[in-house]
C-alpha positions in Angstrom: -43.5 33.4 -53.6 -42.7 31.0 -56.4 -45.0 28.4 -54.9 -47.9 30.9 -55.0 -47.1 31.7 -58.6 -47.2 28.0 -59.5 -50.5 27.6 -57.6 -52.1 30.5 -59.4 -50.9 29.2 -62.8 -52.3 25.7 -62.0 -55.6 27.3 -60.8 -55.9 29.4 -64.0 -55.2 26.4 -66.2 -57.8 24.4 -64.3 -60.4 27.2 -64.8 -59.6 27.5 -68.5 -59.9 23.7 -69.0 -63.2 23.7 -67.2 -64.5 26.6 -69.2 -63.5 25.0 -72.5 -65.0 21.6 -71.4 -68.3 23.2 -70.5 -68.3 25.2 -73.8 -67.5 22.1 -75.8 -70.5 20.3 -74.3 -72.7 23.3 -75.0 -71.5 23.5 -78.6 -72.2 19.7 -79.0 -75.7 19.9 -77.5 -76.5 23.0 -79.6 -75.4 21.1 -82.8 -78.2 18.6 -82.3 -80.9 21.2 -81.7 -83.5 22.2 -84.3 -85.6 25.1 -82.9 -87.6 25.9 -86.1 -90.7 28.0 -85.5 -93.0 30.3 -87.5 -90.8 33.2 -88.6 -90.8 36.2 -91.0 -87.7 35.0 -92.8 -85.2 32.1 -93.2 -81.6 33.3 -93.3 -79.2 30.9 -95.0 -75.5 31.3 -94.1 -73.2 31.1 -97.1 -70.7 28.4 -98.0 -68.4 27.7 -101.0 -69.7 27.9 -104.5 -68.0 26.9 -107.7 -68.6 29.3 -110.6 -72.2 29.8 -109.6 -72.8 26.2 -108.5 -73.4 25.6 -104.8 -70.9 23.3 -103.1 -72.4 20.2 -101.4 -72.4 22.0 -98.1 -74.2 25.1 -99.5 -76.6 22.9 -101.4 -77.5 21.1 -98.2 -78.3 24.4 -96.5 -80.3 25.6 -99.5 -82.3 22.4 -99.7 -83.1 22.6 -96.0 -84.2 26.2 -96.3 -86.4 25.3 -99.2 -88.0 22.5 -97.1 -88.7 25.0 -94.3 -90.2 27.4 -96.8 -92.4 24.7 -98.3 -93.5 23.7 -94.8 -94.6 27.3 -94.2 -92.0 28.2 -91.6 -91.4 31.5 -93.3 -92.5 33.2 -96.6 -89.1 34.5 -97.4 -85.5 33.1 -97.8 -82.6 35.5 -97.3 -79.3 34.3 -98.9 -76.0 35.5 -97.6 -72.4 35.2 -98.5 -69.9 37.2 -100.5 -67.2 35.9 -102.9 -63.6 35.0 -102.8 -61.0 36.9 -104.9 -61.3 35.7 -108.5 -64.8 34.4 -108.2 -67.4 35.6 -110.7 -70.4 34.9 -108.4 -71.2 35.4 -104.7 -72.4 32.6 -102.5 -75.7 34.5 -102.1 -76.2 34.7 -105.8 -75.3 31.0 -106.3 -77.9 30.2 -103.7 -80.5 32.5 -105.3 -80.0 30.8 -108.7 -80.1 27.4 -107.3 -83.4 27.9 -105.3 -85.0 29.7 -108.2 -84.2 26.6 -110.3 -85.8 24.4 -107.5 -89.1 26.2 -107.9 -88.8 28.9 -105.2 -90.2 32.2 -106.7 -87.9 35.1 -107.1 -90.3 37.2 -105.0 -89.5 34.9 -102.0 -85.8 35.3 -102.3 -83.5 38.1 -101.1 -79.8 38.4 -101.8 -77.5 39.9 -99.1 -73.9 39.5 -100.3 -72.2 41.9 -97.9 -69.8 40.4 -95.4 -66.8 38.1 -95.4 -67.6 36.4 -92.1 -70.6 35.0 -90.3 -70.8 38.1 -88.1 -70.7 40.5 -91.0 -73.2 38.5 -93.1 -75.7 38.3 -90.2 -75.1 42.0 -89.4 -75.8 42.9 -93.1 -79.0 40.7 -93.1 -80.1 42.2 -89.9 -79.8 45.8 -91.2 -81.9 45.0 -94.2 -84.6 43.0 -92.3 -84.7 45.5 -89.5 -85.3 48.4 -91.9 -88.2 46.4 -93.4 -89.7 45.6 -90.0 -89.1 41.9 -90.4 -89.5 40.1 -87.0 -88.4 36.7 -86.0 -86.0 34.7 -88.2 -84.8 31.2 -88.5 -81.0 30.7 -89.2 -79.9 27.8 -91.4 -76.3 26.5 -91.4 -74.6 23.3 -90.3 -75.4 22.1 -86.8 -72.0 22.6 -85.4 -72.4 26.3 -86.0 -75.5 26.6 -83.9 -74.0 27.9 -80.7 -71.9 30.5 -82.4 -74.9 31.6 -84.6 -77.0 32.0 -81.5 -74.3 34.0 -79.8 -73.8 36.3 -82.8 -77.6 36.8 -83.2 -77.9 37.6 -79.6 -75.0 40.1 -79.8 -76.7 41.8 -82.8 -80.1 41.9 -81.0 -81.8 39.6 -83.5 -84.9 37.5 -82.6 -83.5 34.3 -84.1 -83.5 30.5 -83.7 -81.5 27.9 -85.5 -82.6 25.0 -87.8 -79.5 23.2 -89.0 -79.1 21.5 -92.4 -77.0 18.8 -90.7 -76.8 17.9 -87.0 -73.6 17.3 -85.0 -70.2 17.7 -86.5 -66.8 16.1 -86.7 -64.5 16.3 -83.6 -62.3 18.9 -85.4 -65.3 21.0 -86.3 -66.7 20.9 -82.8 -63.3 21.7 -81.3 -62.8 24.7 -83.7 -66.3 26.0 -82.8 -65.6 25.5 -79.1 -62.6 27.8 -79.4 -64.5 30.4 -81.4 -67.5 30.4 -79.0 -65.3 30.4 -75.9 -63.4 33.5 -77.3 -66.5 35.2 -78.6 -68.2 35.0 -75.3 -65.3 36.7 -73.6 -64.4 39.4 -76.0 -67.5 39.6 -78.2 -68.0 38.1 -81.6 -67.7 41.4 -83.4 -64.3 42.1 -81.9 -63.0 38.8 -83.0 -63.0 40.1 -86.6 -60.0 42.3 -85.7 -57.9 39.2 -85.1 -58.8 37.5 -88.3 -55.7 36.6 -90.4 
């Protein structure tokens, strides 16, 4: 009986390792992919801002979104991201101010500052865009987020592709995303919010 228990434990561990390995490869491959296409809107995922000034990570995403907009990928840029306790400005507003200063007209910019997570931000953007009849969108974040963004968008029923501001990611970033994607695929990305610290 004990032998069977050990065999089952070893088999379960082997399955888990195989699942995580395959997921890691998928996350890494997705991190290199740029699927930009004509869309109705470009949705930029938020990142840190410092008293209204985008962090280097957020600035990279905003610059990439502006390039896509200038190339005619979509006529509209949607900026997402709330704020941390004590902040005066949201990530979305910091992005709005930055892009307006870079020559993108206010009429082409939309602020969606609801949501403290990627899932919540995308869900909030989806509600607004869906109500306005906006069709396909292009998601902009760092490349190592691509697999999770695609999974969340699929879960929300969004017609979305990714175009990252950077490709790849550090081993730590890819490993963290592997864990999030692996768990999200099993229990659902929305349900993962319940286990947030």
